[in-house]
C-alpha positions as CSV (number, residue, x, y, z in Angstrom):
1,M,-10.9,-12.3,-80.6
2,A,-10.6,-9.3,-78.3
3,A,-12.3,-9.3,-74.9
4,M,-14.2,-6.2,-75.9
5,V,-15.1,-5.6,-79.6
6,T,-16.2,-2.2,-80.8
7,E,-18.7,-2.4,-83.6
8,S,-19.3,1.3,-84.0
9,P,-18.6,4.5,-81.9
10,D,-21.9,4.0,-80.0
11,V,-22.1,0.2,-79.9
12,R,-19.7,-2.3,-78.3
13,V,-19.8,-5.9,-77.2
14,V,-18.2,-6.8,-73.8
15,R,-17.3,-10.4,-72.8
16,A,-18.6,-11.3,-69.4
17,A,-19.6,-14.3,-67.3
18,C,-22.9,-15.3,-65.6
19,P,-22.4,-14.9,-61.8
20,H,-25.2,-17.2,-60.6
21,D,-25.3,-20.4,-58.7
22,C,-25.7,-22.7,-61.6
23,P,-23.3,-25.4,-63.0
24,D,-23.3,-23.9,-66.5
25,T,-21.4,-20.7,-65.6
26,C,-22.1,-19.2,-69.1
27,A,-19.8,-17.0,-71.1
28,L,-21.8,-13.9,-72.0
29,Q,-21.7,-11.2,-74.6
30,V,-23.1,-7.9,-73.4
31,T,-24.1,-5.4,-76.1
32,V,-23.8,-1.8,-74.9
33,Q,-25.3,1.0,-76.9
34,Q,-24.7,4.6,-75.9
35,G,-23.7,3.5,-72.5
36,R,-26.7,1.3,-71.8
37,A,-26.7,-2.6,-71.8
38,V,-29.3,-3.5,-74.4
39,R,-28.7,-7.2,-75.0
40,I,-27.3,-10.2,-73.0
41,Q,-26.6,-13.3,-75.0
42,G,-24.5,-16.4,-74.7
43,D,-21.1,-16.5,-76.3
44,P,-21.5,-18.7,-79.4
45,D,-17.8,-19.6,-79.3
46,H,-17.8,-20.9,-75.8
47,P,-18.1,-24.7,-76.1
48,T,-20.6,-25.3,-73.3
49,T,-22.6,-22.1,-73.6
50,H,-22.7,-22.3,-77.4
51,G,-24.8,-19.1,-77.7
52,A,-27.7,-20.1,-75.5
53,L,-28.9,-18.7,-72.2
54,C,-31.6,-19.6,-69.7
55,T,-34.7,-17.4,-69.5
56,K,-33.5,-15.8,-66.3
57,V,-30.1,-14.6,-67.4
58,S,-31.2,-13.5,-70.9
59,R,-33.2,-10.9,-68.9
60,Y,-30.3,-9.9,-66.7
61,A,-30.4,-6.3,-68.0
62,E,-33.9,-6.1,-66.6
63,R,-32.5,-6.9,-63.2
64,S,-29.7,-4.3,-63.4
65,Y,-32.1,-1.6,-64.6
66,H,-34.9,-2.6,-62.3
67,P,-36.9,0.4,-61.1
68,E,-36.8,-0.9,-57.5
69,R,-33.0,-1.3,-57.4
70,V,-31.2,0.1,-54.4
71,L,-28.9,2.8,-55.7
72,T,-28.0,4.9,-52.6
73,P,-27.0,3.8,-49.1
74,L,-30.0,3.5,-46.8
75,K,-30.4,3.8,-43.1
76,R,-33.2,2.2,-41.2
77,S,-36.0,4.6,-40.1
78,G,-38.6,2.2,-38.8
79,P,-38.9,-1.1,-36.9
80,K,-36.7,-4.1,-37.9
81,G,-38.3,-6.0,-40.7
82,G,-40.5,-3.1,-41.7
83,G,-38.4,-2.1,-44.7
84,R,-38.5,1.6,-43.9
85,F,-35.3,3.5,-44.7
86,E,-34.0,6.9,-45.5
87,P,-31.1,7.7,-47.9
88,V,-27.7,8.6,-46.4
89,G,-24.3,9.4,-47.9
90,W,-21.6,6.8,-48.3
91,D,-19.3,8.5,-45.8
92,E,-22.0,8.6,-43.1
93,A,-22.9,5.0,-43.6
94,L,-19.4,3.6,-43.8
95,D,-18.3,5.7,-40.8
96,A,-21.2,4.4,-38.7
97,I,-20.7,0.8,-39.7
98,A,-16.9,1.0,-39.0
99,A,-17.5,2.6,-35.7
100,R,-19.9,-0.2,-34.6
101,L,-17.6,-3.0,-35.7
102,R,-14.6,-1.3,-34.1
103,A,-16.5,-0.9,-30.8
104,I,-17.4,-4.6,-30.7
105,A,-13.9,-5.8,-31.7
106,A,-12.2,-3.5,-29.1
107,R,-13.7,-5.3,-26.1
108,G,-11.0,-8.0,-26.0
109,P,-8.8,-10.4,-28.0
110,D,-11.8,-12.6,-29.1
111,A,-14.5,-10.0,-29.0
112,A,-14.7,-9.7,-32.8
113,Q,-16.2,-13.2,-32.9
114,A,-19.5,-11.5,-32.0
115,I,-19.4,-10.2,-35.7
116,L,-20.6,-12.7,-38.3
117,P,-20.2,-12.5,-42.1
118,Y,-23.1,-14.3,-43.9
119,S,-22.8,-14.9,-47.6
120,Y,-23.2,-17.6,-50.2
121,A,-23.6,-17.7,-53.9
122,G,-25.5,-14.6,-54.9
123,T,-22.4,-14.3,-57.0
124,M,-20.0,-17.1,-57.6
125,G,-17.2,-14.7,-58.4
126,L,-13.9,-15.1,-56.8
127,V,-13.5,-11.3,-56.3
128,Q,-17.0,-10.1,-55.4
129,G,-17.7,-13.4,-53.5
130,D,-15.0,-14.1,-50.9
131,G,-12.0,-12.2,-52.1
132,M,-11.7,-8.8,-50.5
133,A,-14.5,-9.8,-48.0
134,A,-12.5,-12.7,-46.7
135,R,-9.4,-10.5,-46.3
136,F,-11.5,-8.0,-44.3
137,F,-13.1,-10.5,-41.9
138,H,-9.8,-12.5,-41.5
139,K,-8.0,-9.3,-40.4
140,L,-10.9,-8.3,-38.2
141,G,-11.0,-11.7,-36.5
142,A,-14.7,-12.2,-37.0
143,S,-16.5,-15.5,-36.7
144,L,-16.0,-17.8,-39.6
145,L,-19.0,-19.0,-41.6
146,D,-19.4,-22.7,-42.6
147,R,-20.9,-22.2,-46.1
148,T,-22.9,-25.5,-46.3
149,I,-26.4,-24.5,-47.4
150,C,-26.3,-26.0,-50.8
151,S,-23.8,-28.7,-51.7
152,S,-21.4,-29.7,-48.9
153,A,-22.9,-33.1,-48.2
154,G,-22.5,-34.1,-51.8
155,G,-19.1,-32.4,-52.0
156,E,-17.7,-34.2,-49.0
157,A,-19.1,-37.5,-50.3
158,L,-17.5,-37.1,-53.7
159,A,-14.2,-36.2,-52.1
160,A,-14.4,-39.3,-49.9
161,T,-15.0,-41.4,-53.0
162,Y,-13.0,-39.8,-55.8
163,G,-10.6,-37.6,-53.8
164,G,-12.2,-34.4,-54.9
165,K,-15.2,-32.8,-56.6
166,V,-14.3,-34.1,-60.1
167,G,-16.1,-35.8,-62.9
168,M,-16.6,-36.2,-66.6
169,H,-16.8,-33.4,-69.1
170,L,-20.1,-31.9,-69.9
171,E,-19.8,-32.0,-73.7
172,F,-19.2,-35.8,-73.8
173,F,-22.7,-36.6,-72.5
174,A,-23.7,-36.1,-76.1
175,E,-21.9,-39.3,-77.0
176,S,-23.4,-41.4,-74.1
177,R,-25.7,-44.3,-74.9
178,L,-27.4,-44.2,-71.5
179,V,-27.9,-41.1,-69.4
180,L,-29.2,-41.3,-65.9
181,I,-30.4,-37.8,-64.8
182,W,-30.5,-38.4,-61.0
183,G,-31.9,-35.8,-58.7
184,S,-31.8,-33.1,-61.3
185,N,-34.1,-31.0,-63.4
186,P,-31.7,-29.6,-66.0
187,I,-34.4,-28.0,-68.1
188,T,-34.7,-25.6,-65.1
189,S,-31.3,-25.8,-63.5
190,S,-28.7,-26.7,-66.2
191,V,-30.0,-26.0,-69.7
192,H,-26.7,-26.6,-71.4
193,F,-26.3,-30.1,-70.0
194,W,-29.9,-30.7,-71.3
195,T,-28.8,-29.7,-74.9
196,F,-26.0,-32.3,-74.8
197,A,-28.5,-34.9,-73.3
198,Q,-30.9,-34.1,-76.2
199,Q,-28.1,-34.7,-78.7
200,A,-27.5,-38.1,-77.1
201,K,-31.2,-38.8,-77.3
202,R,-31.4,-37.9,-80.9
203,A,-28.5,-40.3,-81.6
204,G,-30.3,-43.1,-79.9
205,A,-29.4,-42.9,-76.3
206,R,-31.8,-43.8,-73.5
207,L,-32.6,-41.1,-70.9
208,I,-33.9,-42.1,-67.5
209,C,-34.9,-39.5,-64.9
210,I,-34.8,-40.4,-61.2
211,D,-36.6,-37.9,-59.1
212,P,-39.5,-37.8,-56.6
213,R,-41.2,-35.1,-58.8
214,R,-42.3,-35.5,-62.4
215,T,-40.3,-32.5,-63.6
216,D,-40.2,-31.0,-67.1
217,T,-37.1,-33.1,-67.6
218,A,-38.9,-36.3,-66.6
219,D,-41.6,-35.6,-69.2
220,K,-39.0,-35.7,-71.9
221,C,-37.0,-38.8,-70.8
222,H,-37.8,-42.3,-71.8
223,Q,-38.5,-43.3,-68.2
224,H,-39.2,-41.6,-64.9
225,I,-38.5,-43.4,-61.7
226,A,-40.4,-41.5,-59.0
227,L,-38.8,-42.7,-55.8
228,L,-39.6,-41.3,-52.3
229,P,-37.4,-38.4,-51.1
230,G,-34.3,-39.6,-49.3
231,T,-34.2,-43.1,-50.7
232,D,-31.6,-42.7,-53.5
233,G,-29.0,-44.7,-51.5
234,A,-31.4,-47.6,-51.3
235,L,-32.0,-47.5,-55.0
236,A,-28.3,-47.5,-55.7
237,L,-27.8,-50.5,-53.4
238,G,-30.6,-52.3,-55.2
239,V,-28.9,-51.6,-58.6
240,M,-25.6,-52.9,-57.2
241,H,-27.2,-56.1,-56.0
242,E,-28.4,-56.8,-59.5
243,L,-25.1,-55.9,-61.1
244,I,-23.5,-58.5,-58.8
245,E,-26.1,-61.2,-59.2
246,H,-26.0,-61.0,-63.0
247,D,-22.2,-60.3,-63.2
248,W,-22.7,-57.1,-65.0
249,L,-19.4,-55.9,-63.6
250,D,-16.0,-54.8,-64.9
251,H,-13.9,-57.0,-62.7
252,D,-10.6,-55.7,-64.1
253,Y,-11.5,-52.1,-63.4
254,I,-12.7,-53.0,-59.9
255,E,-9.5,-54.9,-59.2
256,R,-7.2,-52.2,-60.5
257,H,-9.0,-49.0,-59.5
258,V,-11.4,-49.6,-56.6
259,D,-10.5,-49.8,-52.9
260,G,-12.9,-51.5,-50.4
261,W,-15.0,-53.4,-53.0
262,P,-15.4,-56.6,-50.9
263,A,-17.1,-54.7,-48.0
264,L,-19.3,-52.8,-50.4
265,R,-20.2,-56.0,-52.2
266,E,-21.3,-57.6,-49.0
267,R,-23.4,-54.5,-48.2
268,A,-25.1,-54.5,-51.6
269,L,-26.0,-58.2,-51.4
270,Q,-28.2,-57.3,-48.5
271,W,-30.4,-55.1,-50.8
272,P,-32.3,-57.3,-53.3
273,P,-34.7,-55.3,-55.5
274,E,-37.7,-56.2,-53.4
275,R,-36.2,-54.6,-50.3
276,A,-35.0,-51.5,-52.2
277,A,-38.4,-51.1,-53.9
278,V,-40.3,-51.1,-50.5
279,V,-38.0,-48.4,-49.2
280,C,-38.1,-46.3,-52.4
281,G,-41.8,-46.7,-52.9
282,I,-41.4,-48.1,-56.4
283,T,-41.6,-51.5,-57.9
284,A,-39.0,-54.2,-57.8
285,E,-39.1,-54.4,-61.6
286,E,-38.1,-50.7,-61.8
287,V,-35.0,-51.5,-59.8
288,R,-34.2,-54.6,-61.9
289,G,-34.8,-52.6,-65.1
290,L,-32.6,-49.8,-64.1
291,A,-29.8,-52.2,-63.2
292,R,-30.3,-54.1,-66.5
293,D,-30.0,-50.9,-68.5
294,Y,-27.0,-49.6,-66.6
295,G,-25.2,-52.9,-66.6
296,N,-25.7,-53.6,-70.3
297,T,-25.5,-50.2,-72.0
298,G,-22.3,-48.4,-72.6
299,P,-21.0,-45.8,-72.4
300,A,-23.3,-45.0,-69.5
301,A,-23.2,-41.6,-67.8
302,I,-24.8,-40.2,-64.7
303,R,-25.7,-36.5,-64.2
304,L,-26.1,-36.3,-60.5
305,N,-27.3,-33.1,-58.9
306,Y,-27.5,-31.7,-55.4
307,G,-31.2,-32.0,-54.8
308,M,-30.9,-35.7,-53.8
309,Q,-28.3,-34.9,-51.0
310,R,-30.5,-32.4,-49.1
311,V,-31.7,-35.2,-46.8
312,H,-30.4,-36.9,-43.7
313,G,-28.6,-39.6,-45.6
314,G,-27.5,-37.3,-48.5
315,G,-23.8,-37.9,-48.1
316,N,-24.1,-41.7,-48.0
317,A,-26.4,-41.6,-51.0
318,V,-23.9,-39.7,-53.1
319,R,-21.1,-42.1,-52.1
320,L,-23.2,-45.0,-53.3
321,V,-24.2,-43.5,-56.6
322,A,-20.6,-42.4,-57.3
323,M,-19.5,-46.0,-57.0
324,L,-21.8,-47.2,-59.8
325,P,-19.6,-46.1,-62.7
326,C,-16.6,-47.8,-61.1
327,L,-18.4,-51.1,-60.9
328,V,-19.2,-51.3,-64.6
329,G,-16.1,-49.6,-65.9
330,A,-18.0,-46.6,-67.3
331,W,-14.9,-44.4,-66.6
332,R,-13.0,-46.1,-69.4
333,H,-14.9,-44.0,-71.9
334,R,-15.0,-40.2,-72.2
335,A,-18.8,-40.5,-72.5
336,G,-19.1,-42.6,-69.4
337,G,-18.8,-41.9,-65.7
338,L,-20.5,-39.3,-63.5
339,L,-20.8,-35.6,-63.1
340,L,-21.9,-34.0,-59.8
341,S,-19.3,-31.2,-59.7
342,S,-16.3,-30.3,-61.7
343,S,-15.1,-27.6,-59.2
344,G,-12.3,-29.8,-57.9
345,W,-10.5,-29.6,-61.2
346,F,-9.8,-25.9,-60.4
347,R,-8.0,-26.8,-57.2
348,G,-4.5,-25.5,-57.6
349,A,-5.6,-23.3,-60.5
350,R,-7.3,-20.7,-58.2
351,R,-5.0,-18.5,-56.1
352,D,-7.2,-19.0,-53.0
353,A,-4.6,-18.1,-50.4
354,W,-3.8,-14.9,-52.3
355,L,-7.4,-14.0,-52.9
356,Q,-8.6,-14.6,-49.3
357,R,-5.5,-14.2,-47.2
358,P,-6.1,-16.5,-44.3
359,D,-2.7,-15.5,-43.0
360,L,-4.4,-12.3,-41.8
361,L,-5.9,-14.3,-39.0
362,A,-2.4,-14.2,-37.5
363,G,-2.7,-17.4,-35.5
364,R,-6.2,-16.7,-34.3
365,T,-8.8,-19.5,-34.5
366,P,-12.3,-17.9,-34.5
367,R,-15.3,-20.1,-34.0
368,T,-17.2,-21.3,-37.0
369,I,-21.0,-20.8,-37.3
370,N,-22.9,-23.1,-39.6
371,M,-25.0,-20.9,-42.0
372,V,-27.8,-23.6,-41.9
373,T,-28.4,-23.1,-38.2
374,I,-28.5,-19.3,-38.3
375,G,-32.0,-19.3,-36.9
376,D,-30.9,-20.9,-33.7
377,D,-27.5,-19.1,-33.5
378,L,-29.0,-15.6,-33.8
379,N,-31.2,-16.4,-30.8
380,R,-28.5,-17.9,-28.6
381,E,-27.1,-16.1,-25.5
382,S,-23.4,-16.0,-24.8
383,S,-22.1,-19.3,-23.3
384,P,-18.8,-21.1,-22.7
385,V,-19.8,-23.6,-25.5
386,F,-21.2,-21.2,-28.1
387,G,-19.0,-18.2,-27.3
388,P,-20.2,-14.6,-27.5
389,R,-23.7,-13.7,-28.5
390,I,-23.8,-12.6,-32.2
391,E,-24.0,-8.8,-32.1
392,A,-23.5,-7.8,-35.7
393,V,-24.1,-9.6,-39.0
394,V,-22.8,-8.4,-42.4
395,V,-24.8,-10.1,-45.2
396,Y,-23.7,-10.1,-48.8
397,N,-24.6,-12.4,-51.7
398,S,-27.4,-14.0,-49.7
399,N,-30.9,-13.6,-48.4
400,P,-31.0,-15.8,-45.3
401,V,-34.4,-14.7,-44.0
402,A,-35.9,-16.3,-47.2
403,V,-33.5,-19.1,-47.9
404,A,-32.4,-20.5,-44.6
405,P,-34.4,-23.3,-43.0
406,E,-36.9,-22.9,-40.2
407,S,-37.3,-19.3,-41.3
408,A,-39.6,-18.2,-38.4
409,K,-36.5,-18.4,-36.2
410,V,-34.3,-16.7,-38.7
411,A,-36.7,-13.8,-39.0
412,R,-37.0,-13.6,-35.2
413,G,-33.2,-13.4,-34.9
414,F,-32.8,-10.7,-37.5
415,A,-35.6,-8.7,-35.8
416,R,-33.5,-8.4,-32.6
417,E,-33.2,-4.7,-31.8
418,D,-29.8,-5.2,-30.4
419,L,-28.5,-6.9,-33.5
420,F,-26.6,-4.6,-35.8
421,T,-27.2,-5.7,-39.4
422,V,-25.6,-4.5,-42.6
423,V,-26.7,-5.9,-46.0
424,L,-25.0,-5.4,-49.3
425,E,-27.7,-5.7,-51.9
426,H,-29.4,-4.8,-55.2
427,F,-32.9,-4.9,-53.8
428,L,-34.9,-4.7,-50.5
429,T,-35.1,-8.4,-49.9
430,D,-36.6,-10.0,-46.9
431,T,-33.2,-9.8,-45.2
432,A,-32.5,-6.2,-46.3
433,D,-35.9,-5.2,-44.7
434,H,-34.3,-6.1,-41.3
435,A,-31.0,-4.2,-41.9
436,D,-29.8,-1.1,-40.0
437,Y,-27.9,-0.1,-43.2
438,V,-28.4,-1.3,-46.8
439,L,-25.4,-0.6,-49.1
440,P,-26.1,-0.6,-52.9
441,A,-24.0,-3.2,-54.6
442,T,-23.1,-3.4,-58.3
443,T,-24.5,-6.2,-60.5
444,Q,-22.4,-8.3,-62.8
445,L,-22.7,-5.8,-65.6
446,E,-20.9,-3.2,-63.5
447,H,-17.8,-4.8,-62.0
448,W,-14.8,-7.0,-62.6
449,D,-14.7,-10.6,-61.5
450,A,-13.2,-14.0,-62.2
451,H,-15.2,-17.3,-62.2
452,T,-14.6,-21.0,-62.0
453,A,-17.4,-23.5,-62.7
454,Y,-18.9,-26.6,-61.1
455,G,-20.4,-28.0,-64.3
456,H,-17.5,-27.6,-66.8
457,T,-13.8,-27.0,-66.9
458,Y,-13.5,-23.4,-68.2
459,A,-12.3,-20.4,-66.2
460,L,-13.9,-17.1,-67.1
461,L,-13.2,-13.4,-66.8
462,N,-16.0,-10.9,-66.3
463,Q,-15.3,-7.2,-67.1
464,P,-17.7,-4.4,-66.5
465,A,-19.9,-3.5,-69.4
466,I,-21.4,-0.3,-67.9
467,P,-20.3,2.1,-65.1
468,P,-22.0,1.5,-61.7
469,L,-25.6,2.8,-61.7
470,G,-26.4,5.5,-59.1
471,Q,-24.1,5.3,-56.2
472,A,-23.6,1.5,-56.3
473,R,-20.2,0.1,-55.4
474,S,-18.8,-3.4,-55.8
475,N,-18.7,-5.7,-52.8
476,A,-14.9,-5.5,-53.0
477,A,-14.9,-1.7,-53.0
478,I,-17.2,-1.6,-50.0
479,F,-15.0,-3.9,-47.9
480,R,-11.9,-2.0,-49.1
481,A,-13.5,1.2,-47.8
482,L,-14.4,-0.4,-44.5
483,A,-10.8,-1.7,-44.1
484,A,-9.5,1.8,-44.6
485,R,-11.8,3.2,-41.9
486,L,-10.7,0.4,-39.5
487,G,-7.1,1.3,-40.1
488,F,-6.1,-1.9,-41.9
489,T,-2.8,-1.0,-43.6
490,E,-1.8,-4.2,-45.4
491,E,-1.1,-3.7,-49.1
492,C,-3.6,-6.3,-50.0
493,F,-6.4,-3.9,-49.1
494,A,-5.3,-1.6,-51.9
495,D,-5.7,-4.3,-54.6
496,S,-8.2,-3.1,-57.2
497,D,-11.1,-5.3,-58.4
498,E,-9.4,-5.6,-61.8
499,A,-6.1,-6.6,-60.3
500,M,-7.8,-9.3,-58.2
501,A,-9.8,-10.6,-61.2
502,R,-6.8,-10.8,-63.5
503,G,-4.7,-12.3,-60.7
504,A,-7.2,-14.9,-59.6
505,F,-5.6,-17.9,-61.4
506,E,-2.2,-19.5,-61.6
507,A,-0.9,-18.5,-65.0
508,D,0.5,-22.0,-65.7
509,R,-2.9,-23.6,-65.2
510,V,-5.2,-20.9,-66.7
511,D,-4.0,-19.2,-69.9
512,P,-4.1,-15.4,-69.1
513,A,-3.9,-14.6,-72.8
514,A,-7.0,-16.7,-73.5
515,L,-8.8,-15.0,-70.7
516,R,-7.8,-11.6,-72.0
517,E,-8.6,-12.3,-75.6
518,Q,-11.8,-14.4,-75.5
519,G,-13.0,-14.1,-71.9
520,W,-12.5,-17.8,-71.0
521,A,-9.8,-20.5,-70.9
522,K,-10.0,-24.3,-70.7
523,L,-8.3,-26.3,-68.0
524,K,-6.1,-29.2,-69.2
525,V,-8.1,-32.2,-68.1
526,A,-8.0,-35.5,-69.9
527,D,-11.0,-36.4,-72.0
528,A,-11.5,-39.6,-70.0
529,P,-9.8,-38.6,-66.8
530,F,-10.1,-41.9,-64.9
531,A,-9.9,-44.4,-67.8
532,G,-6.8,-45.9,-66.1
533,G,-7.7,-45.0,-62.6
534,G,-5.7,-42.1,-61.3
535,F,-8.4,-40.7,-59.0
536,P,-7.1,-37.8,-56.8
537,T,-7.2,-40.1,-53.6
538,A,-4.2,-41.2,-51.6
539,S,-4.3,-44.6,-53.3
540,G,-5.2,-43.3,-56.8
541,K,-8.3,-45.5,-56.6
542,A,-12.0,-44.8,-56.0
543,V,-12.7,-45.5,-52.3
544,A,-15.7,-47.6,-51.2
545,D,-14.6,-48.2,-47.6
546,A,-13.4,-44.7,-46.6
547,P,-11.3,-44.2,-43.4
548,G,-13.5,-42.8,-40.6
549,L,-16.7,-43.4,-42.7
550,G,-16.7,-47.1,-43.4
551,V,-18.9,-48.5,-46.2
552,P,-21.8,-46.3,-47.3
553,D,-25.4,-47.4,-46.6
554,H,-28.9,-46.1,-47.0
555,V,-29.6,-43.7,-44.1
556,P,-33.3,-43.0,-43.6
557,N,-34.7,-39.4,-43.4
558,H,-35.0,-37.7,-40.1
559,E,-38.7,-37.4,-40.9
560,S,-40.3,-40.4,-42.6
561,V,-42.8,-43.2,-41.9
562,L,-39.9,-45.6,-41.2
563,S,-37.8,-43.4,-39.0
564,A,-40.5,-41.3,-37.2
565,P,-43.8,-43.2,-37.4
566,E,-45.6,-41.1,-34.6
567,L,-44.6,-37.9,-36.4
568,A,-45.8,-39.3,-39.7
569,A,-49.1,-40.2,-38.2
570,R,-49.7,-36.5,-37.6
571,F,-47.9,-35.2,-40.7
572,P,-48.2,-37.9,-43.4
573,L,-47.0,-36.1,-46.5
574,A,-43.4,-35.8,-47.4
575,M,-42.5,-32.3,-48.8
576,I,-39.7,-31.3,-51.1
577,S,-39.1,-27.7,-52.1
578,P,-37.5,-27.7,-55.5
579,P,-36.7,-24.4,-57.2
580,A,-39.4,-22.7,-59.3
581,R,-38.4,-22.7,-63.0
582,H,-38.0,-18.9,-63.3
583,F,-36.2,-18.3,-60.1
584,L,-32.7,-19.2,-58.9
585,N,-32.9,-19.7,-55.2
586,S,-34.3,-16.3,-54.1
587,S,-32.8,-14.4,-57.0
588,F,-35.0,-13.0,-59.7
589,V,-38.2,-13.2,-57.6
590,N,-38.7,-9.5,-57.8
591,V,-38.3,-9.4,-61.6
592,A,-41.9,-8.8,-62.7
593,S,-41.8,-10.8,-65.9
594,L,-40.3,-13.8,-64.2
595,R,-42.6,-13.6,-61.2
596,A,-45.6,-13.3,-63.5
597,A,-44.5,-16.5,-65.3
598,E,-44.5,-18.3,-61.9
599,R,-47.9,-16.7,-61.1
600,E,-48.0,-17.3,-57.3
601,P,-46.6,-19.6,-54.5
602,L,-47.8,-23.1,-55.3
603,L,-48.0,-26.5,-53.7
604,E,-48.2,-29.4,-56.1
605,I,-50.3,-32.1,-54.7
606,H,-51.4,-35.4,-56.2
607,P,-55.2,-35.5,-57.0
608,L,-55.6,-38.6,-54.7
609,D,-54.1,-36.8,-51.8
610,A,-56.1,-33.6,-52.6
611,A,-59.4,-35.6,-52.8
612,A,-58.7,-37.2,-49.4
613,R,-58.5,-33.7,-47.9
614,G,-61.3,-32.0,-49.8
615,I,-58.8,-29.7,-51.6
616,A,-59.8,-28.2,-55.0
617,N,-57.5,-27.1,-57.7
618,G,-56.5,-23.4,-57.1
619,A,-57.7,-23.3,-53.6
620,V,-55.8,-21.6,-50.8
621,V,-54.3,-24.3,-48.5
622,R,-52.6,-24.3,-45.2
623,V,-49.4,-26.5,-45.2
624,F,-48.2,-27.1,-41.6
625,N,-46.2,-29.0,-39.1
626,D,-44.9,-28.4,-35.6
627,R,-42.5,-25.7,-36.9
628,G,-45.2,-23.5,-38.5
629,D,-47.6,-23.1,-41.3
630,Y,-47.5,-21.7,-44.8
631,L,-50.4,-20.5,-47.0
632,C,-50.2,-21.0,-50.8
633,K,-52.4,-22.1,-53.7
634,A,-52.9,-25.8,-54.4
635,E,-52.2,-27.1,-57.8
636,L,-53.6,-30.6,-58.3
637,S,-51.0,-32.3,-60.5
638,E,-49.4,-35.7,-61.2
639,R,-46.1,-33.9,-61.0
640,A,-46.4,-34.8,-57.3
641,R,-46.4,-38.5,-56.6
642,P,-48.9,-39.8,-54.0
643,G,-47.7,-39.2,-50.5
644,V,-45.3,-36.3,-51.6
645,V,-46.1,-32.6,-52.1
646,N,-43.9,-30.2,-53.9
647,G,-43.6,-26.7,-52.4
648,L,-42.0,-24.7,-55.2
649,G,-39.6,-22.1,-54.0
650,V,-37.9,-20.0,-53.0
651,W,-40.3,-17.1,-53.0
652,W,-39.5,-14.0,-50.9
653,R,-41.6,-14.1,-47.7
654,K,-43.0,-10.6,-48.5
655,F,-44.6,-12.1,-51.7
656,G,-46.2,-15.0,-49.8
657,L,-49.9,-15.1,-49.2
658,A,-49.4,-14.6,-45.5
659,G,-45.8,-13.2,-45.4
660,T,-44.1,-16.5,-45.2
661,N,-42.6,-19.0,-47.6
662,V,-41.9,-22.7,-47.7
663,N,-38.9,-22.5,-45.4
664,Q,-41.4,-21.8,-42.5
665,L,-41.7,-25.6,-42.5
666,T,-38.1,-26.9,-43.0
667,H,-35.8,-27.7,-40.1
668,Q,-32.2,-27.1,-39.1
669,R,-31.1,-30.7,-38.6
670,L,-28.0,-31.6,-40.6
671,T,-26.9,-34.3,-43.1
672,D,-25.0,-37.4,-42.3
673,M,-21.8,-35.7,-43.6
674,G,-20.9,-32.3,-44.7
675,R,-23.0,-30.4,-42.1
676,A,-25.5,-29.5,-44.7
677,P,-29.2,-28.8,-44.6
678,T,-32.0,-31.3,-45.0
679,F,-34.5,-29.2,-46.8
680,Y,-36.1,-32.2,-48.6
681,D,-36.4,-34.3,-45.4
682,C,-39.7,-32.7,-44.1
683,L,-43.1,-34.1,-43.1
684,V,-46.2,-31.9,-43.4
685,E,-50.0,-32.0,-43.5
686,V,-52.2,-30.0,-45.8
687,E,-55.7,-28.7,-45.2
688,P,-58.0,-26.4,-47.1
689,G,-58.6,-22.9,-45.9
690,G,-56.5,-20.1,-44.5
691,V,-57.0,-16.4,-45.1
692,P,-54.3,-14.6,-47.1
693,A,-52.9,-11.5,-45.4
């Protein structure tokens, strides 16, 4: 099967890959007719995509051909944040940007640290993500960015427990007899996992959803356990208590393949179901029932997702849940175990050092800025501790004004007249509105890239289906051009996008012929990777009592009734901000058909909480705390449990009722490990009223 199949002189099908921040990383087939992409569909031969796509990506052509797409370089012609620009030529834009960066870097040996790259997963590609961009900023000596905004708490926790971000194969969930869907709404965020879960359900498996919100997924499971946000670790400890008390343990597996069990056992015995139930806001029988199901049904599989680690104790919670399959020996079976991320299986298969060239730092050790705290960091002055004031930001593959926490501070920082901001984008996002220059970037249909995945074990190659629209250039091409203007002469800055995409993997780990012929290639990972232990830890065992971390425990939220009772007296409602079904973070918000499906910014609130506040369904409400307020429409719904409201996101601020979004209310405090954000660790109050802008 060729990577590109010509069906007629005017019609061809190109093999591609979905670029978005989703565990499914779908293999795509793009139909091109007379030079225009007319259809995007899932590759029916790819084992995890199996021909199906989510609603968002099936409309990807609508995004590429969007009438509001930026297709020429733009220069600011009004105040920061006003979104007023005039078109300029590429040479003028690149010359001006290079001159400004050169002037900053020329002030001294560490002066380039006043320049900050800011990017995340607008594309997950190894080339258009942090390939040529990393080479450029390493050579420049700019500040490094700690890319923690999504998954680093869970990732570090998994690495502390299993030795890496590794887990079971997606396909084998179809053979499980019990599936715990923990902190995940796969109908929205991982539709291909959901198809395998549905196969298991049809074969008689029991599905249990553990989530504060009654999601679409929870509706279709046999049971929904609606625990309070940030209490997942307490629930895991309560389950462990019952496994121990009833001896629902695989003693042989624990003896052979678990380090630190005695200390964890002692910790778990302090958490009888009654204690766990009080903390979690559920019944003791729900804790007992979950333990009974998990301890007596095999093979049992857990699909853990990153929502549950976006709280103060997120890392500890992931460590605790990750120990559960070890205690019952679920790893013995290919349909047992846990999947949070599979990205660690690609370690050693990606040519990271070649792609990113950290050697170009040449011994320099620039400071590292955490992307979560960008609101504070943009508003800091120079200091001996912080270093130089940030003078220039280059944003690509991200929209921090919308997605970063405590967004009033973020917007204020980007509004600084003395901050030079360059944004590589497809559209005039909230962040692009604050730019001095906006550079038109290609979409996935227009460039080369290579992809790994964090929900399966297939590497993928993306080739361009159509030429770049307008004057758009790939991210890599833009950084290549800036490197030339700054006089960077290393040969790596001449590497083409295609050469980087084709060279992104080690040939002995990822079959280049398979990538070339079918667009994807499977890693060689055992069906039941830890049936006999062999975890990628120093001991080869799963680790319960980790060096420097000790035994995991429930860590309360920064903001909760138990940890901050005075704050909770003023702001008694816990708020989580899960993604709206038709958006992916802030991507697709401007696609008219998808925005119409979401209707408007909503806050789900339980009817009892609404009644106590005189709030009617559909009314405009003011959601507020000490960090700010946010106007949206109230939706009275039992998808919200009492005491918890769900602020569905992430809407662009400019589409909000008053020019803000839910991140006006979130804070910049970090998780217990992984330096990650605590978006779902947030207390608010809600009142009727407020006048939309």
